[in-house]
MIFI-237303 format. One record per residue (C-alpha): x, y, z; residue in one letter. Coordinates in steps of 0.25 Angstrom, whole numbers, plus 5000, padded with zeros to 4 digits. Last residue first. Example, Ala and Ser with C-alpha at 12.3 -4.5 7.8 and 13.67 -1.06 7.14 Angstrom:
BEGIN
505549965029S;504949825031A;
This chain:
BEGIN
450259705728F;449659605719Y;448459675714N;447659605702R;446759665692L;446059555684E;446259505671P;445159415665K;444759265668G;445159265682W;445959145682F;446159075696Q;447559025698I;448058905706G;448858855694L;448258725696G;447458695708P;447358805719R;448458815728S;448658965726T;449959035722I;450959105730T;451959205725I;453059265733S;453659395728A;453259475740D;451759425739K;451159375726Y;449959285725N;449559195714L;448159135711G;447359235703D;447059245688A;447259335676T;447959455681D;447959605679E;448959715684T;450159635679L;451659635685L;451259555697L;450559445689P;451859415681G;452759415693D;453159265692A;454659275691D;455159165699L;456559105702E;457058975707D;456058875701V;455258755705L;454358825715P;453958925704A;453158815696L;451758855702H;452159005701V;452458995686I;451058935683A;450459045692A;451159155684T;450359105672G;449059125678I;449359245687T;449759335675S;450959305667E;451959415665N;453059315658M;453459265672S;454659175675G;455059055682L;456459055686M;457458935686I;458858925690K;459658835680L;460458715685G;460258635672L;459358525679Q;458558635686R;458358705672A;457758575666D;456758555677A;456258695676I;456158685661M;455358565662R;454358625672L;454358755663A;453958655651P;452658615658T;452358745665I;452158825652G;452758845638G;454158905640C;453759045638K;452559055646T;453058965658L;454259055660K;455558995664I;456659085668N;458059015667I;459259015676G;460759035677D;460859065662F;461759035651S;462258895652A;460958835657A;460058915648C;460058825636K;459658715645A;458358785648V;458058835634D;457458705629S;456358715639E;455758845635G;456058995635V;457459015642C;458259115635S;457059215636E;457259195651D;458559145656A;459059175670F;460459235673F;460959225687P;461759345693I;463259305696E;463559335681S;464759315673M;464559165669K;463059195666K;463459305657L;464259215648E;463159115647T;462159225643M;463059275632A;463159135627E;461659115627W;461259245620E;459959195614T;458959235624K;459459385623K;460259425636L;459859465650P;458859345652Q;458559365667E;459559405677I;459459365692L;459859415706T;460159565703V;460759625715G;461159755710L;462559735711K;462459605703K;461659675692L;462759785692D;463859685689P;462959615679L;462659735671L;463859735661Y;463759595658K;462259605656V;462459715646D;463559645639E;462759525637F;461659605631S;460359645639L;458859635635G;458559485635E;457459495645N;458259575654A;457759525667D;458259565681I;458259505695R;458159595707I;458159545722P;457659645732H;458459765737N;457459865731T;457460005727H;458960035724A;458959905716R;457859965707L;458760085703A;459960005700V;459059905692L;458560015684L;459960065681D;460259925676I;459259955666D;460360025658E;460959885653V;459659855646K;458359785646S;458059755661L;456859695669K;456959685684I;456459565691K;456159605706Y;456159525719M;455559555733P;454459645727W;454059785730P;452959815719H;452659965719Q;454159995723E;454659915712M;453759975702K;454160115706A;455660075705I;455360025691M;454660155687Q;455860235693E;456860155686A;456160165673T;455560035667D;455959895664I;454959795670G;455059765685L;454759615688T;454359565702Y;455059435706D;454459305711T;454959235723M;455159085721P;453958995725I;454058895736V;452758815735D;453558685733S;452958555729S;452958565714I;452458435709G;451858495696L;450458465701L;450858535714R;451258665707R;450058665699L;449058665711P;448358535711A;446858495709N;447358395698R;446358455688M;446858595693Q;448358545690A;447958505676F;447258635673L;448358725678D;449358635670W;448558655658G;448458805660A;449958815661I;450158735649D;449158815641L;449758945645A;451158895642A;450858835629I;450358975625L;451659035628F;452458915623H;451958945609N;452758885598A;452358735599P;450858765602F;450158625600L;451458545602H;451858615615H;450358615619L;450358465619F;451658455626H;451058555637W;449858465638F;450758345640R;451358415652Q;450058455657P;449558305658N;448058265657T;447558375649L;446758315637A;446958405626Y;445658435618R;445658585622E;447058605618I;446858535604P;445658625602L;446258755605R;447458755596K;447158865587A;446458945599N;447758935607L;448658985595E;447759105593D;447759125608I;449259125609M;449359215597A;448359315603D;449159315617V;450459355610T;451859285610V;453059325602G;453959295613Y;454359445614Y;452859475615H;452559395627I;451059345629A;450759295642P;450359145643A;449359095654E;448758965659G;447458925665Y;446858795669G;445358765671C;444658655679W;443158635679H;443158535667R;444458565659L;444858705656G;446158755650L;446358905652S;447259005644V;447759135648V;448559225638L;449259345642N;449559485637P;450359565647Q;450159715647H;451059835648T;452159785640K;453559835638T;454759775629G;455759665628K;456759715638A;455659725648I;454559825651T;453259795659F;452259915659P;451859915673Y;450659845680E;450659755668F;449259735661P;448759595658L;448259585644E;447459455644F;447059335635S;446159225639Y;446159075634H;445258955635R;445458815633L;444458705638Q;445058575639L;444258455634M;
């Protein structure tokens, strides 16, 4: 039988993290483990308030279905995901944590790093950005100076935030991508596009509300800067919807339900000619390691979760100048600490 355990964390951000949907000082995370004999696989799901997900609710649902999970014979991670999908049909976050743990365990049983088990031969990982949450220009400049990075993601929520970009651009010539988290209107984006181009913005993530497909299609026609879907692309069925309105999609393991559906989404996006980003939802090293193993398959990477937090749950990743390396240990390659520990990445 599988041995199922869970752990909850409140991981503090280095700075209060503000986006168009609110501010938080800590990231609640659920870590699950699946043990079998001397192996143990780990997975993670952060709680995100605007998706209506809490750690307590995930734990309650996990405990209610503990017995069928522990009795499951893990012989194929894809089949395990289908089992989980039927067991928790409305909880992709919890499925993601268990799916990642299942893949980690299975790869350890095969004595292979996850990326090799998945047939990923390349170790070339796209450069990851470093995200600056919304703040005063002075504070954002100070964060940039404290964390010099080859590429930044800047959060925006309104037209006036263009002033923040102007101030930040005066302090770096590195690439800048922006993420509005649905905070802008069609007219806002149309008005901002010329300035965003002048400021050298390389990518715009989810400027409009996720339901504004026709408006996004119009914006795509008039923009030289590529648009990437985030909130508009949650799961597999959303990929095809994005083809006419976006240039690319941001796949997040937590929101889509884990590694198994993410692989199918990557294949679908390639067939449709969409660019692909793998994105972070402020996961610690456990969830981020799963993202990094898939990263050679995609074009863009936003895997800075551990960089934004002052405590972590595991080791196994190394950040240097926006490049990420991961250990060659079997599975995810991480070592779970069992409790948050202070990490210093800089």
